[in-house]
VMD Tcl script that builds the backbone (N, CA, C; Angstrom):
set m [mol new atoms 435]
animate dup $m
set s [atomselect $m all]
$s set {name element resname resid chain x y z} {
  {N N UNK 1 A 0.843 -1.162 0.000}
  {CA C UNK 1 A 0.000 0.000 0.000}
  {C C UNK 1 A 0.895 1.234 0.000}
  {N N UNK 2 A 0.471 2.272 -0.680}
  {CA C UNK 2 A 1.221 3.528 -0.760}
  {C C UNK 2 A 0.300 4.679 -0.386}
  {N N UNK 3 A 0.717 5.524 0.551}
  {CA C UNK 3 A -0.038 6.708 0.929}
  {C C UNK 3 A -0.006 7.708 -0.221}
  {N N UNK 4 A -1.172 8.307 -0.544}
  {CA C UNK 4 A -1.231 9.259 -1.646}
  {C C UNK 4 A -1.455 10.690 -1.185}
  {N N UNK 5 A -2.611 10.984 -0.580}
  {CA C UNK 5 A -2.892 12.365 -0.212}
  {C C UNK 5 A -3.979 12.454 0.850}
  {N N UNK 6 A -4.081 13.630 1.446}
  {CA C UNK 6 A -5.188 13.980 2.328}
  {C C UNK 6 A -5.905 15.148 1.681}
  {N N UNK 7 A -7.243 15.077 1.601}
  {CA C UNK 7 A -8.024 16.126 0.954}
  {C C UNK 7 A -8.726 16.973 2.004}
  {N N UNK 8 A -8.671 18.293 1.797}
  {CA C UNK 8 A -9.456 19.206 2.621}
  {C C UNK 8 A -10.218 20.145 1.701}
  {N N UNK 9 A -11.436 20.473 2.096}
  {CA C UNK 9 A -12.246 21.423 1.338}
  {C C UNK 9 A -11.907 22.825 1.829}
  {N N UNK 10 A -11.810 23.761 0.907}
  {CA C UNK 10 A -11.405 25.122 1.261}
  {C C UNK 10 A -12.450 26.124 0.793}
  {N N UNK 11 A -12.544 27.215 1.517}
  {CA C UNK 11 A -13.509 28.273 1.187}
  {C C UNK 11 A -12.880 29.373 0.343}
  {N N UNK 12 A -11.582 29.624 0.548}
  {CA C UNK 12 A -10.893 30.735 -0.107}
  {C C UNK 12 A -9.540 30.228 -0.598}
  {N N UNK 13 A -9.428 29.986 -1.907}
  {CA C UNK 13 A -8.212 29.410 -2.473}
  {C C UNK 13 A -6.995 30.283 -2.192}
  {N N UNK 14 A -7.105 31.583 -2.421}
  {CA C UNK 14 A -5.953 32.465 -2.232}
  {C C UNK 14 A -5.454 32.460 -0.793}
  {N N UNK 15 A -6.360 32.562 0.161}
  {CA C UNK 15 A -5.963 32.561 1.569}
  {C C UNK 15 A -5.347 31.226 1.954}
  {N N UNK 16 A -5.913 30.139 1.437}
  {CA C UNK 16 A -5.391 28.812 1.755}
  {C C UNK 16 A -4.013 28.601 1.155}
  {N N UNK 17 A -3.822 29.016 -0.104}
  {CA C UNK 17 A -2.497 28.899 -0.725}
  {C C UNK 17 A -1.470 29.768 -0.002}
  {N N UNK 18 A -1.894 30.927 0.442}
  {CA C UNK 18 A -0.981 31.798 1.193}
  {C C UNK 18 A -0.512 31.081 2.459}
  {N N UNK 19 A -1.444 30.451 3.170}
  {CA C UNK 19 A -1.096 29.739 4.397}
  {C C UNK 19 A -0.156 28.565 4.109}
  {N N UNK 20 A -0.573 27.657 3.207}
  {CA C UNK 20 A 0.217 26.454 2.965}
  {C C UNK 20 A 1.510 26.711 2.205}
  {N N UNK 21 A 1.466 27.576 1.197}
  {CA C UNK 21 A 2.653 27.809 0.366}
  {C C UNK 21 A 3.557 28.884 0.963}
  {N N UNK 22 A 3.005 30.070 1.160}
  {CA C UNK 22 A 3.822 31.161 1.697}
  {C C UNK 22 A 4.173 30.926 3.163}
  {N N UNK 23 A 3.210 30.437 3.935}
  {CA C UNK 23 A 3.435 30.242 5.362}
  {C C UNK 23 A 4.233 29.000 5.693}
  {N N UNK 24 A 3.819 27.857 5.152}
  {CA C UNK 24 A 4.455 26.592 5.503}
  {C C UNK 24 A 5.504 26.118 4.506}
  {N N UNK 25 A 5.540 26.710 3.323}
  {CA C UNK 25 A 6.561 26.331 2.354}
  {C C UNK 25 A 6.203 25.186 1.432}
  {N N UNK 26 A 4.921 24.764 1.414}
  {CA C UNK 26 A 4.531 23.738 0.446}
  {C C UNK 26 A 4.536 24.346 -0.947}
  {N N UNK 27 A 4.610 23.495 -1.946}
  {CA C UNK 27 A 4.601 23.954 -3.339}
  {C C UNK 27 A 3.401 23.348 -4.063}
  {N N UNK 28 A 2.828 24.164 -4.956}
  {CA C UNK 28 A 1.751 23.638 -5.800}
  {C C UNK 28 A 2.381 22.729 -6.845}
  {N N UNK 29 A 1.921 21.488 -6.915}
  {CA C UNK 29 A 2.474 20.494 -7.851}
  {C C UNK 29 A 1.628 20.372 -9.112}
  {N N UNK 30 A 0.306 20.443 -8.965}
  {CA C UNK 30 A -0.577 20.378 -10.130}
  {C C UNK 30 A -1.955 20.879 -9.717}
  {N N UNK 31 A -2.746 21.190 -10.742}
  {CA C UNK 31 A -4.081 21.750 -10.525}
  {C C UNK 31 A -5.016 21.181 -11.583}
  {N N UNK 32 A -6.242 20.903 -11.175}
  {CA C UNK 32 A -7.256 20.422 -12.121}
  {C C UNK 32 A -8.515 21.244 -11.906}
  {N N UNK 33 A -9.020 21.819 -12.983}
  {CA C UNK 33 A -10.276 22.574 -12.952}
  {C C UNK 33 A -11.327 21.729 -13.663}
  {N N UNK 34 A -12.495 21.582 -13.046}
  {CA C UNK 34 A -13.586 20.839 -13.676}
  {C C UNK 34 A -14.777 21.765 -13.849}
  {N N UNK 35 A -14.975 22.211 -15.067}
  {CA C UNK 35 A -16.121 23.069 -15.380}
  {C C UNK 35 A -17.423 22.311 -15.136}
  {N N UNK 36 A -17.477 21.058 -15.588}
  {CA C UNK 36 A -18.693 20.259 -15.434}
  {C C UNK 36 A -19.001 19.977 -13.964}
  {N N UNK 37 A -17.973 19.658 -13.185}
  {CA C UNK 37 A -18.178 19.365 -11.773}
  {C C UNK 37 A -18.171 20.589 -10.883}
  {N N UNK 38 A -17.781 21.724 -11.450}
  {CA C UNK 38 A -17.731 23.005 -10.748}
  {C C UNK 38 A -16.826 22.943 -9.517}
  {N N UNK 39 A -15.592 22.440 -9.737}
  {CA C UNK 39 A -14.626 22.394 -8.650}
  {C C UNK 39 A -13.214 22.563 -9.185}
  {N N UNK 40 A -12.305 22.911 -8.284}
  {CA C UNK 40 A -10.874 23.002 -8.565}
  {C C UNK 40 A -10.146 22.128 -7.554}
  {N N UNK 41 A -9.212 21.313 -8.036}
  {CA C UNK 41 A -8.342 20.515 -7.177}
  {C C UNK 41 A -6.931 21.063 -7.313}
  {N N UNK 42 A -6.281 21.309 -6.181}
  {CA C UNK 42 A -4.905 21.808 -6.161}
  {C C UNK 42 A -4.107 20.875 -5.261}
  {N N UNK 43 A -3.026 20.308 -5.798}
  {CA C UNK 43 A -2.207 19.375 -5.038}
  {C C UNK 43 A -0.920 20.060 -4.605}
  {N N UNK 44 A -0.659 19.998 -3.289}
  {CA C UNK 44 A 0.512 20.624 -2.693}
  {C C UNK 44 A 1.362 19.552 -2.019}
  {N N UNK 45 A 2.662 19.829 -1.918}
  {CA C UNK 45 A 3.522 18.960 -1.111}
  {C C UNK 45 A 4.776 19.716 -0.714}
  {N N UNK 46 A 5.441 19.153 0.268}
  {CA C UNK 46 A 6.716 19.706 0.731}
  {C C UNK 46 A 7.833 19.153 -0.141}
  {N N UNK 47 A 8.893 19.928 -0.311}
  {CA C UNK 47 A 10.026 19.475 -1.122}
  {C C UNK 47 A 10.629 18.175 -0.591}
  {N N UNK 48 A 10.643 18.011 0.723}
  {CA C UNK 48 A 11.257 16.816 1.310}
  {C C UNK 48 A 10.404 15.569 1.156}
  {N N UNK 49 A 9.110 15.746 0.881}
  {CA C UNK 49 A 8.221 14.592 0.702}
  {C C UNK 49 A 7.208 14.882 -0.408}
  {N N UNK 50 A 7.703 14.986 -1.646}
  {CA C UNK 50 A 6.824 15.377 -2.745}
  {C C UNK 50 A 5.702 14.388 -3.052}
  {N N UNK 51 A 5.821 13.145 -2.622}
  {CA C UNK 51 A 4.782 12.156 -2.900}
  {C C UNK 51 A 3.648 12.180 -1.881}
  {N N UNK 52 A 3.838 12.831 -0.748}
  {CA C UNK 52 A 2.791 12.937 0.280}
  {C C UNK 52 A 2.094 14.279 0.088}
  {N N UNK 53 A 0.957 14.246 -0.553}
  {CA C UNK 53 A 0.307 15.489 -0.966}
  {C C UNK 53 A -0.883 15.867 -0.106}
  {N N UNK 54 A -1.162 17.161 -0.113}
  {CA C UNK 54 A -2.401 17.710 0.420}
  {C C UNK 54 A -3.211 18.141 -0.802}
  {N N UNK 55 A -4.422 17.623 -0.914}
  {CA C UNK 55 A -5.318 18.000 -2.004}
  {C C UNK 55 A -6.287 19.047 -1.477}
  {N N UNK 56 A -6.237 20.237 -2.045}
  {CA C UNK 56 A -7.188 21.278 -1.707}
  {C C UNK 56 A -8.333 21.182 -2.706}
  {N N UNK 57 A -9.560 21.097 -2.209}
  {CA C UNK 57 A -10.729 21.034 -3.070}
  {C C UNK 57 A -11.544 22.294 -2.859}
  {N N UNK 58 A -11.715 23.050 -3.935}
  {CA C UNK 58 A -12.546 24.248 -3.891}
  {C C UNK 58 A -13.779 23.994 -4.745}
  {N N UNK 59 A -14.949 23.970 -4.105}
  {CA C UNK 59 A -16.216 23.806 -4.821}
  {C C UNK 59 A -16.734 25.181 -5.197}
  {N N UNK 60 A -16.943 25.392 -6.488}
  {CA C UNK 60 A -17.370 26.691 -7.000}
  {C C UNK 60 A -18.793 27.005 -6.548}
  {N N UNK 61 A -19.136 28.289 -6.537}
  {CA C UNK 61 A -20.538 28.634 -6.298}
  {C C UNK 61 A -21.410 27.969 -7.358}
  {N N UNK 62 A -22.655 27.706 -7.001}
  {CA C UNK 62 A -23.584 27.066 -7.936}
  {C C UNK 62 A -23.785 27.939 -9.168}
  {N N UNK 63 A -24.200 27.331 -10.254}
  {CA C UNK 63 A -24.420 28.054 -11.511}
  {C C UNK 63 A -25.420 29.188 -11.346}
  {N N UNK 64 A -26.345 29.033 -10.386}
  {CA C UNK 64 A -27.334 30.087 -10.164}
  {C C UNK 64 A -26.792 31.214 -9.273}
  {N N UNK 65 A -25.518 31.091 -8.874}
  {CA C UNK 65 A -24.883 32.130 -8.068}
  {C C UNK 65 A -24.961 31.901 -6.571}
  {N N UNK 66 A -25.713 30.887 -6.140}
  {CA C UNK 66 A -25.774 30.622 -4.705}
  {C C UNK 66 A -24.427 30.091 -4.221}
  {N N UNK 67 A -24.080 30.369 -2.971}
  {CA C UNK 67 A -22.760 29.974 -2.465}
  {C C UNK 67 A -22.640 28.459 -2.326}
  {N N UNK 68 A -21.402 27.946 -2.328}
  {CA C UNK 68 A -21.202 26.511 -2.102}
  {C C UNK 68 A -21.577 26.141 -0.667}
  {N N UNK 69 A -21.602 24.858 -0.405}
  {CA C UNK 69 A -21.932 24.340 0.920}
  {C C UNK 69 A -21.070 24.999 2.004}
  {N N UNK 70 A -21.686 25.304 3.146}
  {CA C UNK 70 A -20.941 25.784 4.308}
  {C C UNK 70 A -20.454 24.547 5.046}
  {N N UNK 71 A -19.143 24.378 5.138}
  {CA C UNK 71 A -18.581 23.157 5.694}
  {C C UNK 71 A -18.575 23.114 7.208}
  {N N UNK 72 A -18.924 24.206 7.854}
  {CA C UNK 72 A -18.903 24.208 9.308}
  {C C UNK 72 A -17.492 23.951 9.815}
  {N N UNK 73 A -17.395 23.319 10.956}
  {CA C UNK 73 A -16.072 23.097 11.535}
  {C C UNK 73 A -15.517 21.717 11.240}
  {N N UNK 74 A -16.301 20.829 10.634}
  {CA C UNK 74 A -15.803 19.474 10.415}
  {C C UNK 74 A -15.875 19.018 8.970}
  {N N UNK 75 A -16.784 19.535 8.158}
  {CA C UNK 75 A -16.936 19.057 6.790}
  {C C UNK 75 A -15.793 19.473 5.887}
  {N N UNK 76 A -14.916 20.360 6.358}
  {CA C UNK 76 A -13.812 20.776 5.504}
  {C C UNK 76 A -12.770 19.678 5.339}
  {N N UNK 77 A -12.695 18.713 6.253}
  {CA C UNK 77 A -11.787 17.586 6.077}
  {C C UNK 77 A -12.467 16.570 5.198}
  {N N UNK 78 A -11.786 16.148 4.149}
  {CA C UNK 78 A -12.398 15.242 3.191}
  {C C UNK 78 A -12.093 13.785 3.416}
  {N N UNK 79 A -10.882 13.343 3.100}
  {CA C UNK 79 A -10.574 11.921 3.179}
  {C C UNK 79 A -9.071 11.689 3.129}
  {N N UNK 80 A -8.669 10.502 3.526}
  {CA C UNK 80 A -7.326 9.998 3.277}
  {C C UNK 80 A -7.407 9.153 2.013}
  {N N UNK 81 A -6.322 9.067 1.264}
  {CA C UNK 81 A -6.327 8.268 0.031}
  {C C UNK 81 A -5.128 7.342 0.005}
  {N N UNK 82 A -5.374 6.101 -0.403}
  {CA C UNK 82 A -4.322 5.106 -0.501}
  {C C UNK 82 A -4.423 4.383 -1.837}
  {N N UNK 83 A -3.270 4.147 -2.446}
  {CA C UNK 83 A -3.185 3.354 -3.664}
  {C C UNK 83 A -3.016 1.897 -3.251}
  {N N UNK 84 A -3.793 0.995 -3.880}
  {CA C UNK 84 A -3.726 -0.431 -3.548}
  {C C UNK 84 A -3.415 -1.245 -4.796}
  {N N UNK 85 A -2.786 -2.409 -4.592}
  {CA C UNK 85 A -2.397 -3.267 -5.715}
  {C C UNK 85 A -3.596 -3.885 -6.417}
  {N N UNK 86 A -4.635 -4.246 -5.668}
  {CA C UNK 86 A -5.830 -4.879 -6.247}
  {C C UNK 86 A -7.041 -4.376 -5.470}
  {N N UNK 87 A -7.769 -3.438 -6.050}
  {CA C UNK 87 A -8.886 -2.805 -5.343}
  {C C UNK 87 A -9.981 -3.801 -4.994}
  {N N UNK 88 A -10.208 -4.792 -5.851}
  {CA C UNK 88 A -11.232 -5.785 -5.564}
  {C C UNK 88 A -10.824 -6.656 -4.373}
  {N N UNK 89 A -9.586 -7.102 -4.349}
  {CA C UNK 89 A -9.103 -7.928 -3.232}
  {C C UNK 89 A -9.099 -7.125 -1.932}
  {N N UNK 90 A -8.713 -5.867 -2.010}
  {CA C UNK 90 A -8.700 -5.024 -0.808}
  {C C UNK 90 A -10.112 -4.844 -0.266}
  {N N UNK 91 A -11.065 -4.549 -1.146}
  {CA C UNK 91 A -12.452 -4.366 -0.701}
  {C C UNK 91 A -13.026 -5.666 -0.149}
  {N N UNK 92 A -12.717 -6.797 -0.779}
  {CA C UNK 92 A -13.194 -8.090 -0.284}
  {C C UNK 92 A -12.615 -8.370 1.105}
  {N N UNK 93 A -11.349 -8.065 1.295}
  {CA C UNK 93 A -10.716 -8.256 2.602}
  {C C UNK 93 A -11.393 -7.384 3.657}
  {N N UNK 94 A -11.633 -6.110 3.330}
  {CA C UNK 94 A -12.291 -5.209 4.274}
  {C C UNK 94 A -13.700 -5.700 4.605}
  {N N UNK 95 A -14.425 -6.140 3.584}
  {CA C UNK 95 A -15.774 -6.681 3.815}
  {C C UNK 95 A -15.717 -7.886 4.748}
  {N N UNK 96 A -14.716 -8.734 4.564}
  {CA C UNK 96 A -14.597 -9.925 5.416}
  {C C UNK 96 A -14.334 -9.550 6.873}
  {N N UNK 97 A -13.860 -8.352 7.088}
  {CA C UNK 97 A -13.618 -7.841 8.442}
  {C C UNK 97 A -14.845 -7.111 8.988}
  {N N UNK 98 A -15.931 -7.075 8.210}
  {CA C UNK 98 A -17.149 -6.415 8.653}
  {C C UNK 98 A -17.210 -4.938 8.325}
  {N N UNK 99 A -16.315 -4.477 7.468}
  {CA C UNK 99 A -16.281 -3.067 7.088}
  {C C UNK 99 A -17.171 -2.858 5.867}
  {N N UNK 100 A -18.022 -1.842 5.938}
  {CA C UNK 100 A -18.939 -1.520 4.841}
  {C C UNK 100 A -18.194 -0.798 3.734}
  {N N UNK 101 A -18.399 -1.229 2.509}
  {CA C UNK 101 A -17.864 -0.533 1.341}
  {C C UNK 101 A -18.930 0.481 0.941}
  {N N UNK 102 A -18.708 1.742 1.301}
  {CA C UNK 102 A -19.720 2.772 1.072}
  {C C UNK 102 A -19.852 3.156 -0.396}
  {N N UNK 103 A -18.741 3.236 -1.081}
  {CA C UNK 103 A -18.757 3.501 -2.525}
  {C C UNK 103 A -17.957 2.373 -3.154}
  {N N UNK 104 A -18.623 1.346 -3.679}
  {CA C UNK 104 A -17.922 0.189 -4.234}
  {C C UNK 104 A -17.099 0.548 -5.474}
  {N N UNK 105 A -16.080 -0.260 -5.776}
  {CA C UNK 105 A -15.231 0.004 -6.944}
  {C C UNK 105 A -15.868 -0.476 -8.246}
  {N N UNK 106 A -17.058 0.050 -8.547}
  {CA C UNK 106 A -17.769 -0.371 -9.758}
  {C C UNK 106 A -16.940 -0.151 -11.019}
  {N N UNK 107 A -16.105 0.875 -11.008}
  {CA C UNK 107 A -15.302 1.233 -12.177}
  {C C UNK 107 A -13.931 0.556 -12.177}
  {N N UNK 108 A -13.660 -0.297 -11.177}
  {CA C UNK 108 A -12.358 -0.952 -11.092}
  {C C UNK 108 A -11.236 -0.004 -10.725}
  {N N UNK 109 A -11.591 1.175 -10.237}
  {CA C UNK 109 A -10.581 2.198 -9.977}
  {C C UNK 109 A -10.662 2.815 -8.589}
  {N N UNK 110 A -11.888 3.092 -8.091}
  {CA C UNK 110 A -12.019 3.876 -6.870}
  {C C UNK 110 A -13.112 3.310 -5.974}
  {N N UNK 111 A -12.826 3.323 -4.663}
  {CA C UNK 111 A -13.808 2.929 -3.660}
  {C C UNK 111 A -13.644 3.834 -2.443}
  {N N UNK 112 A -14.689 3.916 -1.619}
  {CA C UNK 112 A -14.613 4.653 -0.357}
  {C C UNK 112 A -15.129 3.769 0.775}
  {N N UNK 113 A -14.414 3.811 1.884}
  {CA C UNK 113 A -14.808 3.165 3.127}
  {C C UNK 113 A -14.649 4.196 4.237}
  {N N UNK 114 A -15.065 3.847 5.452}
  {CA C UNK 114 A -14.891 4.756 6.584}
  {C C UNK 114 A -14.228 4.000 7.723}
  {N N UNK 115 A -13.356 4.703 8.421}
  {CA C UNK 115 A -12.696 4.123 9.590}
  {C C UNK 115 A -13.703 4.008 10.730}
  {N N UNK 116 A -13.348 3.310 11.799}
  {CA C UNK 116 A -14.252 3.248 12.951}
  {C C UNK 116 A -14.578 4.625 13.524}
  {N N UNK 117 A -13.725 5.591 13.277}
  {CA C UNK 117 A -13.967 6.955 13.742}
  {C C UNK 117 A -14.662 7.805 12.690}
  {N N UNK 118 A -15.169 7.152 11.634}
  {CA C UNK 118 A -15.931 7.785 10.559}
  {C C UNK 118 A -15.096 8.678 9.656}
  {N N UNK 119 A -13.795 8.430 9.586}
  {CA C UNK 119 A -12.925 9.133 8.648}
  {C C UNK 119 A -13.053 8.450 7.297}
  {N N UNK 120 A -13.349 9.220 6.266}
  {CA C UNK 120 A -13.441 8.668 4.917}
  {C C UNK 120 A -12.061 8.286 4.403}
  {N N UNK 121 A -11.996 7.122 3.774}
  {CA C UNK 121 A -10.760 6.631 3.181}
  {C C UNK 121 A -11.057 6.244 1.737}
  {N N UNK 122 A -10.329 6.882 0.824}
  {CA C UNK 122 A -10.456 6.583 -0.600}
  {C C UNK 122 A -9.411 5.545 -0.974}
  {N N UNK 123 A -9.827 4.515 -1.691}
  {CA C UNK 123 A -8.925 3.495 -2.208}
  {C C UNK 123 A -8.864 3.651 -3.717}
  {N N UNK 124 A -7.652 3.714 -4.251}
  {CA C UNK 124 A -7.460 3.886 -5.686}
  {C C UNK 124 A -6.606 2.746 -6.226}
  {N N UNK 125 A -7.045 2.159 -7.327}
  {CA C UNK 125 A -6.329 1.066 -7.970}
  {C C UNK 125 A -4.996 1.556 -8.509}
  {N N UNK 126 A -3.933 0.854 -8.176}
  {CA C UNK 126 A -2.606 1.168 -8.718}
  {C C UNK 126 A -2.586 0.835 -10.209}
  {N N UNK 127 A -2.043 1.735 -11.010}
  {CA C UNK 127 A -1.951 1.505 -12.448}
  {C C UNK 127 A -3.301 1.643 -13.130}
  {N N UNK 128 A -3.500 0.842 -14.144}
  {CA C UNK 128 A -4.745 0.898 -14.917}
  {C C UNK 128 A -5.909 0.356 -14.098}
  {N N UNK 129 A -7.099 0.893 -14.350}
  {CA C UNK 129 A -8.292 0.391 -13.664}
  {C C UNK 129 A -8.548 -1.044 -14.076}
  {N N UNK 130 A -9.126 -1.813 -13.171}
  {CA C UNK 130 A -9.467 -3.199 -13.452}
  {C C UNK 130 A -10.786 -3.258 -14.220}
  {N N UNK 131 A -10.974 -4.336 -14.960}
  {CA C UNK 131 A -12.231 -4.528 -15.677}
  {C C UNK 131 A -13.368 -4.655 -14.662}
  {N N UNK 132 A -14.549 -4.101 -14.967}
  {CA C UNK 132 A -15.679 -4.231 -14.044}
  {C C UNK 132 A -15.930 -5.698 -13.712}
  {N N UNK 133 A -16.229 -5.959 -12.429}
  {CA C UNK 133 A -16.455 -7.333 -11.968}
  {C C UNK 133 A -17.493 -7.327 -10.855}
  {N N UNK 134 A -18.222 -8.424 -10.767}
  {CA C UNK 134 A -19.210 -8.592 -9.695}
  {C C UNK 134 A -18.490 -9.103 -8.444}
  {N N UNK 135 A -18.978 -8.813 -7.258}
  {CA C UNK 135 A -20.255 -8.173 -6.989}
  {C C UNK 135 A -20.206 -6.646 -7.066}
  {N N UNK 136 A -19.050 -6.106 -7.348}
  {CA C UNK 136 A -18.823 -4.657 -7.269}
  {C C UNK 136 A -19.569 -3.874 -8.338}
  {N N UNK 137 A -19.623 -4.397 -9.559}
  {CA C UNK 137 A -20.181 -3.647 -10.681}
  {C C UNK 137 A -21.647 -3.253 -10.462}
  {N N UNK 138 A -22.407 -4.076 -9.747}
  {CA C UNK 138 A -23.821 -3.764 -9.547}
  {C C UNK 138 A -24.151 -3.378 -8.103}
  {N N UNK 139 A -23.141 -3.234 -7.271}
  {CA C UNK 139 A -23.370 -2.899 -5.872}
  {C C UNK 139 A -23.670 -1.413 -5.723}
  {N N UNK 140 A -24.748 -1.064 -5.032}
  {CA C UNK 140 A -25.075 0.356 -4.838}
  {C C UNK 140 A -24.216 1.006 -3.762}
  {N N UNK 141 A -24.189 2.330 -3.754}
  {CA C UNK 141 A -23.555 3.078 -2.667}
  {C C UNK 141 A -24.347 2.845 -1.385}
  {N N UNK 142 A -23.653 2.942 -0.260}
  {CA C UNK 142 A -24.273 2.744 1.046}
  {C C UNK 142 A -23.876 3.894 1.957}
  {N N UNK 143 A -24.862 4.598 2.500}
  {CA C UNK 143 A -24.568 5.660 3.449}
  {C C UNK 143 A -23.785 6.796 2.819}
  {N N UNK 144 A -22.951 7.421 3.610}
  {CA C UNK 144 A -22.125 8.531 3.152}
  {C C UNK 144 A -20.665 8.192 3.352}
  {N N UNK 145 A -19.836 8.903 2.641}
  {CA C UNK 145 A -18.407 8.688 2.792}
  {C C UNK 145 A -17.700 10.000 2.707}
}
mol reanalyze $m
mol bondsrecalc $m
mol representation Tube
mol addrep $m
């Protein structure tokens, strides 16, 4: 298993970049803008550990101009992410331990589970996505993640 990133939702990109980059010395490594999804992803890391990233997620205001969700004091933390060698085997192992797969890997690429403390954990398939397979391909989402 390889640690990938921790995601946090942000309200003000400029203020957040000032804190992490100017204040703490992290560097912006890459950025993805999604017009369709109405969000921006910005990946930061420290020079000494460039593979351990912080993903900043900025959700744009709605198309009608209404503001994005107010995250309160806890919704701003998103999830931990880990790359796994075989997402299907990992999910099957977790299920065998009694852990609910909240977002199954229907696409052979991504799944979400939650820790006992309700921390969301994203699992991502290493390399190319696997071909869709049952029981995952037809399994619905469960709860929230």
